[in-house]
N, C-alpha and C positions, 0 to 999 in steps of 0.2 A: 721774340724771335732772335736766335743767335746771329752773330756776325756772319754774313754770307760766305766769307772765306773760310771760317772755322767750320761751317756746315758743309761746304764743298769738300774740305779735307776729311771730315768725318765720313762722308759718303764714299770718298775715294778709299779710305781704309776699309770700310765695310765691303765694298765691291772687290777690293784686292784680296781680302781674307776669304771671301766666298769663292772667287774664281781660281785663286791659287790652290785652294783646298780641293776643288774638282780636279785640277791637274795632279795633285798629290795622290788622290784616291785612284785616278785612272793610270798614272805612271809613277809608282812609288820609287823605283830605282833611280831614274833621272832626278826626281825630287830630292833624294837624299843629297845629291851633289849641289843642287840649287840651295838647299837649306844651309849647307856649309860643312857637311860631314863627308868623309870618304866611305864609300860602300865597302864593307868588309866581307870577304868571301872565305868560308872555311875550306872550300875546295873550288876549283875553277867552274864546276857545274852546279854548285849549290847557290840558292838565292842568298842575298845579303841578310845578315842577322838584324840589320836595321830596318828592314821592310815593315815589321809590325810596329816599331816605334814611329816611323814616319807616317804610317797609316793612322795611328792614333792622333798624331799631331794634325793631320789633315782633317780628321773628324772633329777635333776640338775647334779648329779655326773655322770650319764650315758652319758649325752650330753658332759660334759667336758672330760670324759675319751675317748669317741669316737673322739672328736676334737684333743686331744693330740696324739692319735694313727694315725689319718689321717695326722697330721703335721709331725710325725715321718716318716711315709710311703713316704711322699713327700720330705723328707730331710730338712724340715724347722725347724731346731733345735732351732733357736733363737726365732721364734714365739711360739714354744712349751714351751720354758723357760718363755716367757712373760705370757702365760696363767697360768703356774704353780705359778709364783709370784703373779698374780692377785688372784688365788685361795687361797692364804694364808689369804686373807680377810675373806672368808667364813670359813676357818679353825679356824681363831681367834675367830670369832663369835661362832662357835661350841664349842670352848674351854671355852668361857665365859658362855655359856648356861649350859654346863656340870658342871662347877664349882659352878654355882648358883642353878641349879635344877636337876642335874644329879646324877648318882650313884658315890659313892666314888671311886676314882682311875681312872675313865674314862676320867676326864678332863686332867690328865697328859698325857694319851695316845694321846688325840686329840692335845694337845700342842706340844708334841714331833713330831708327824706327820706333824703338821703345819710348824714347824721349818725346818724339813728335806725337806719338799716340797719347801719351799722358797729357801733354800740353793741349792737344785737341780736345780731349775729354774735359780738361779743366776749363777750356774756353767755352764749351757747351754748358757746363755747370755754372760758370760765373755769369754768363749772359742771362741764363734763365733764372738764376737765383736773384739777381738784382731786380729784374722785372717782377718776379714773384713777390718780393718783399714790398715793392711799391703797391702792387695790387692788393695784397693782404692789408696793408695800412689803410688804403682807400676804403676797403670793405668794412674795416673796423670803425671808421669815422661815421659811416652811414648808419 
């Protein structure tokens, strides 16, 4: 079983991704600003050209949040950690996008979140790997 604090943080990330994604899918225009980009309008009456982008972002995070919650529910903490570590790639891309084209200060938030996500995933892998090695060694002796 992973460290309880690591597990709580992992659940928090999964819930955050899931519920934030619902907000993004329901209200994409305000979510663009929350993400860190300024909505761009070609005319005052046209919708932002970023709505499709942020909707895709919402769908991606919704699927990943649900996957992490499902793995938690099944007790597959190591798989949950693997997904979290893999998600740091998209978090790193988000950080670069924010630093190049986003609002000031949002890149730092994305970067810190990305680092915490990776460390949480590593914490899930590390705690499960150590226990798994001991169990496999004990099984080999028998």
